[in-house]
C-alpha positions in Angstrom: -58.3 112.2 -46.0 -60.6 109.3 -44.2 -63.5 110.6 -42.6 -62.9 110.3 -38.9 -65.1 107.3 -37.1 -66.8 107.6 -33.8 -67.3 104.2 -32.5 -68.6 103.0 -29.2 -67.1 100.4 -27.3 -69.4 98.5 -24.8 -66.8 96.6 -22.4 -68.6 93.7 -20.5 -65.5 94.4 -18.1 -64.9 91.0 -16.6 -61.3 89.3 -16.7 -59.6 89.6 -19.8 -61.9 91.9 -21.5 -60.7 94.7 -19.3 -57.1 93.7 -20.7 -58.7 93.9 -24.1 -59.9 97.2 -23.8 -57.2 98.7 -22.2 -55.1 97.7 -25.3 -57.8 99.3 -27.6 -57.8 102.3 -25.8 -53.9 102.5 -26.0 -53.6 101.8 -29.8 -56.2 104.5 -30.5 -55.5 107.0 -28.1 -53.3 109.2 -30.5 -55.2 108.4 -33.9 -57.1 111.3 -35.1 -59.2 109.0 -37.2 -60.6 107.6 -34.4 -62.9 109.3 -31.8 -63.8 106.7 -29.5 -65.8 106.2 -26.6 -66.1 103.6 -23.9 -68.9 102.0 -22.0 -67.6 100.1 -19.1 -70.2 97.8 -17.1 -69.8 98.6 -13.4 -69.1 95.8 -11.1 -72.5 94.0 -10.2 -74.1 95.8 -7.1 -76.5 93.8 -4.6 -79.5 93.3 -6.8 -77.9 91.6 -9.8 -75.6 89.7 -7.5 -78.6 88.1 -5.7 -80.6 87.6 -9.1 -77.5 85.7 -10.3 -77.1 83.5 -7.2 -77.4 80.1 -7.9 -80.5 78.3 -6.7 -80.1 75.4 -4.3 -80.5 72.1 -5.7 -81.4 73.2 -9.3 -77.8 74.7 -9.5 -76.3 71.0 -8.9 -78.1 69.9 -11.9 -77.4 73.0 -13.8 -80.8 73.4 -14.6 -81.3 77.3 -12.5 -79.8 78.9 -15.6 -77.4 80.8 -13.5 -75.1 81.7 -16.4 -77.7 83.1 -18.5 -79.1 85.1 -15.4 -75.8 86.6 -15.0 -75.4 87.6 -18.7 -79.0 89.2 -19.0 -78.0 91.1 -15.8 -75.1 92.7 -17.4 -77.0 93.3 -20.7 -80.0 94.7 -18.7 -77.2 97.5 -17.5 -75.9 97.9 -21.2 -79.5 98.4 -22.5 -80.3 101.2 -19.9 -77.1 102.7 -20.3 -77.4 103.2 -24.3 -80.7 104.6 -23.5 -79.2 107.6 -21.7 -76.0 107.6 -23.6 -75.6 111.5 -24.9 -72.5 111.4 -27.0 -73.2 110.7 -30.6 -71.4 107.9 -32.2 -71.8 106.1 -35.7 -70.9 102.3 -35.1 -71.4 100.3 -31.7 -68.9 97.7 -31.1 -70.0 94.9 -28.1 -67.6 92.5 -26.7 -68.9 90.0 -26.0 -72.1 88.8 -27.4 -73.3 88.1 -23.8 -73.5 91.9 -23.0 -75.8 92.4 -25.9 -78.4 89.8 -25.2 -81.0 92.5 -24.9 -79.8 94.9 -27.4 -80.7 93.1 -30.6 -83.0 96.2 -31.7 -79.9 98.4 -31.2 -77.6 96.4 -33.1 -80.2 96.0 -35.9 -81.0 99.8 -35.8 -77.3 101.1 -36.6 -73.9 99.9 -37.8 -72.9 97.3 -35.4 -69.9 94.7 -34.6 -70.3 92.1 -32.0 -67.0 90.4 -30.9 -66.6 87.2 -29.1 -64.0 84.7 -27.5 -66.7 81.9 -27.4 -70.2 81.0 -28.3 -72.5 79.7 -25.3 -72.2 76.1 -27.0 -68.6 76.4 -26.2 -68.2 78.5 -23.3 -71.0 76.7 -21.2 -68.7 73.4 -21.0 -65.6 75.5 -19.8 -67.1 76.8 -16.4 -65.1 75.9 -13.6 -67.7 75.5 -11.0 -70.1 73.5 -13.1 -69.8 70.1 -14.5 -72.0 69.3 -17.3 -75.2 68.0 -15.8 -78.7 66.9 -17.0 -79.6 70.6 -17.3 -76.7 71.7 -19.2 -78.5 70.7 -22.5 -81.6 72.8 -21.6 -79.5 75.7 -20.5 -77.5 75.8 -23.5 -80.5 75.8 -25.8 -82.2 78.5 -24.0 -79.5 80.4 -24.2 -78.8 80.0 -27.6 -82.2 81.6 -28.4 -81.0 85.1 -26.9 -77.6 84.8 -28.6 -78.8 83.9 -32.0 -80.6 86.9 -32.3 -77.5 89.1 -31.3 -75.9 87.4 -34.1 -78.5 87.6 -36.6 -78.8 91.3 -35.7 -75.2 92.7 -36.1 -73.5 93.7 -39.1 -70.8 91.8 -39.0 -69.2 89.6 -35.8 -65.2 89.3 -35.1 -64.1 85.6 -33.9 -61.2 85.9 -32.0 -59.9 82.5 -33.1 -60.6 80.0 -35.6 -61.9 77.8 -32.5 -64.8 80.4 -32.1 -65.3 81.0 -35.7 -65.9 77.4 -36.4 -68.6 77.4 -33.6 -70.3 80.5 -35.2 -70.2 78.7 -38.9 -71.1 75.4 -37.8 -73.6 75.2 -34.6 -75.2 78.6 -35.5 -75.1 78.8 -39.1 -73.8 82.4 -39.2 -72.9 83.3 -42.9 -69.1 83.1 -42.8 -69.3 86.4 -45.2 -70.6 88.1 -42.0 -67.3 86.8 -40.0 -63.9 88.6 -39.6 -61.3 86.8 -37.6 -59.2 89.4 -35.3 -57.2 87.9 -32.3 -57.8 91.0 -30.4 -54.3 91.6 -29.2 -52.8 93.3 -25.9 -50.1 96.0 -25.6 -46.5 94.6 -26.4 -44.0 96.8 -24.4 -40.1 96.0 -25.3 -38.6 93.3 -23.6 -36.6 93.6 -20.4 -33.5 91.7 -20.3 -33.7 88.6 -18.2 -32.6 88.6 -14.5 -31.0 85.6 -13.2 -32.0 84.6 -9.5 -30.5 82.4 -7.4 -33.3 79.6 -8.0 -35.2 79.3 -11.0 -38.6 81.2 -11.3 -42.1 79.7 -12.3 -44.8 82.2 -12.6 -48.3 81.6 -12.5 -50.8 84.8 -13.8 -54.4 84.1 -12.8 -57.4 86.1 -11.2 -58.7 83.5 -9.7 -56.8 80.3 -8.3 -59.4 77.8 -8.6 -60.5 78.9 -11.6 -57.6 79.2 -13.6 -55.5 75.9 -12.4 -53.3 77.9 -9.9 -54.3 75.5 -6.6 -53.5 72.5 -9.1 -50.0 74.1 -9.8 -49.3 75.2 -6.4 -49.8 71.3 -5.2 -47.5 70.1 -8.0 -44.9 72.8 -7.2 -45.1 71.5 -3.5 -44.6 68.0 -4.5 -42.1 68.3 -7.3 -40.1 71.8 -7.2 -40.1 73.1 -3.8 -36.8 72.2 -3.0 -35.1 73.7 -6.1 -37.5 76.2 -7.8 -39.5 79.5 -6.3 -42.9 80.1 -7.4 -44.7 83.3 -8.0 -48.2 83.8 -8.0 -49.9 86.6 -9.4 -53.8 86.5 -7.9 -56.5 88.3 -6.4 -56.7 85.2 -3.8 -55.2 85.1 -0.3 -52.8 82.1 -0.5 -50.6 82.1 2.8 -47.1 82.5 2.2 -44.3 79.9 2.4 -40.7 79.6 1.8 -40.1 79.9 -1.8 -43.3 81.0 -2.7 -44.1 84.6 -3.5 -47.7 86.1 -3.9 -48.7 89.4 -5.5 -52.2 90.1 -4.8 -52.5 94.1 -6.1 -51.4 93.6 -10.0 -54.2 95.0 -11.9 -54.6 94.8 -15.7 -51.9 96.8 -17.4 -49.7 96.9 -14.4 -46.0 97.6 -15.2 -44.7 95.3 -12.4 -45.6 92.4 -14.2 -43.4 93.3 -17.0 -40.5 93.2 -13.9 -41.7 89.9 -12.6 -41.5 88.1 -16.5 -38.0 89.5 -16.5 -37.0 87.2 -13.4 -39.3 84.2 -14.8 -38.1 81.1 -16.6 -41.2 79.7 -17.3 -44.8 80.6 -17.2 -47.2 77.8 -16.2 -51.2 78.6 -17.1 -52.9 75.1 -16.2 -56.4 76.7 -17.2 -59.1 74.6 -18.4 -61.5 77.2 -19.0 -59.2 79.9 -20.9 -60.6 80.6 -24.2 -57.6 82.7 -25.6 -55.2 83.7 -22.8 -53.6 86.9 -22.2 -51.6 85.8 -19.9 -49.9 83.8 -22.4 -49.4 86.3 -24.7 -48.0 88.5 -22.0 -45.1 86.1 -21.1 -44.4 85.6 -24.7 -43.9 89.3 -25.0 -41.8 89.3 -22.4 -39.7 86.4 -23.9 -40.9 83.9 -21.3 -41.4 80.4 -22.1 -44.8 78.8 -21.4 -46.5 75.6 -20.2 -50.4 75.4 -20.9 -53.2 73.2 -21.3 -54.3 72.9 -25.2 -57.9 73.9 -24.5 -59.9 76.1 -26.4 -58.0 78.7 -28.7 -54.9 78.1 -26.6 -53.1 76.1 -29.5 -53.5 79.1 -31.7 -51.7 81.2 -29.2 -48.9 79.1 -28.1 -46.8 77.1 -30.6 -46.2 74.0 -29.4 -42.8 73.1 -29.1 -41.6 76.6 -30.5 -42.6 79.2 -28.1 -43.6 76.8 -25.2 -45.4 73.3 -24.5 -48.8 72.4 -24.9 -50.1 69.8 -22.5 -53.3 67.6 -23.1 -56.2 68.7 -20.9 -56.7 65.2 -19.5 -53.0 65.1 -18.4 -52.2 64.1 -15.4 -50.2 66.0 -12.6 -46.9 64.1 -13.5 -47.1 64.8 -17.0 -47.7 68.5 -16.1 -44.7 68.5 -14.0 -42.6 66.7 -16.8 -43.5 69.7 -19.1 -42.1 72.4 -16.9 -39.2 70.1 -16.1 -38.2 70.1 -19.9 -37.7 73.7 -20.1 -36.2 74.3 -16.8 -33.6 71.6 -17.4 -32.8 73.1 -20.8 -31.9 76.6 -20.5 -30.7 77.0 -24.2 -34.1 75.6 -25.5 -35.9 77.5 -23.2 -34.3 81.1 -24.4 -34.9 79.8 -27.8 -38.6 79.6 -27.1 -38.9 82.8 -25.2 -37.4 84.6 -28.3 -39.7 82.7 -30.4 -42.5 83.9 -28.5 -41.9 87.5 -28.6 -41.7 87.5 -32.3 -45.4 85.5 -32.4 -46.6 88.1 -30.2 -45.6 91.2 -32.0 -46.6 89.3 -35.4 -50.0 87.9 -34.4 -50.9 89.8 -31.1 -49.9 93.3 -31.1 -52.8 95.8 -30.1 -51.6 98.1 -32.8 -51.8 95.8 -35.4 -55.2 94.0 -34.5 -56.6 97.4 -33.6 -56.1 98.7 -36.8 -57.8 95.9 -38.4 -60.6 96.2 -35.6 -61.1 100.0 -37.0 -61.2 98.7 -40.7 -64.0 96.2 -39.8 -65.8 99.1 -38.0 -65.3 101.5 -40.9 -66.9 98.3 -43.1 -69.9 98.0 -40.8 -70.8 101.4 -41.3 -70.5 101.3 -45.1 -72.7 97.8 -45.3 -75.2 99.2 -42.9 -75.7 102.1 -45.1 -75.6 100.3 -48.3 
């Protein structure tokens, strides 16, 4: 019988990272060969928020290292918690590298795996509130000094996509033999039968309207679709209600109500310019909902253009995005076929039961390699 493994999962606990770890928890909950523990980074308190605040003047030039200060604050919490962690573990998994910036010694001393959806070189150009400016290049260089230490110290590195794996190899010089490709999946429930409402339904899912492109979609809906299509917004933001618009502000990661909403949805529109992967897309695909998204980062590895949804060039204008939505809404037969293909793709590639089993094998491999 295989010896049980005792991993400690460090959860940066932000955005899709929370969804990722919920899925890992569910996938290994009843596995007697995995005795997992989770270190969930708590929300930032006053001190961390003040230390991570933008500096007037410098922030506009992207020269205040705000992103790095946020990451260092998170990693300082992880380092402090690890120093007092009482329960033994035999392999450490940290997602993402940003939570590990100050624990390279820990990574080097014991079996360790670091997972990532984007390197600093990639992510620094995707921030919604900061356009590249004269300080961006220096900010990336300073951040990379910390980041490289993490990659050098970890036993193995898990890339969530080919997109990030290429950056690890080409921009950071990580030995390809130390990289494992696992598209950390999510829990895939049974798809509910589609519910036809009086008017077609388009849905958006995003914690922040501004960050995820929700505000843009809202304006497109008002101009092009309000007369004939309803819009559902799943967000934490306070959006005033109006005819044809439904706002759901109390959904949390893993909320079963999302499954019910997807059963009424004819198309998920996800016009985010910053997402490196896109769990909302996978959840919609699993529910047999066709998707429209921007072809950024690893999104083309999630959505099969023309098969499970429609990808739109990131530089496309609102009219082009509206046209992509219209193509799905105007062809219900094609939309249903896309939905069915999306569920097949979700089960084959992004089912957390499958991806987590692969991750556990990588954790076992790291333990063996470290002891070699």
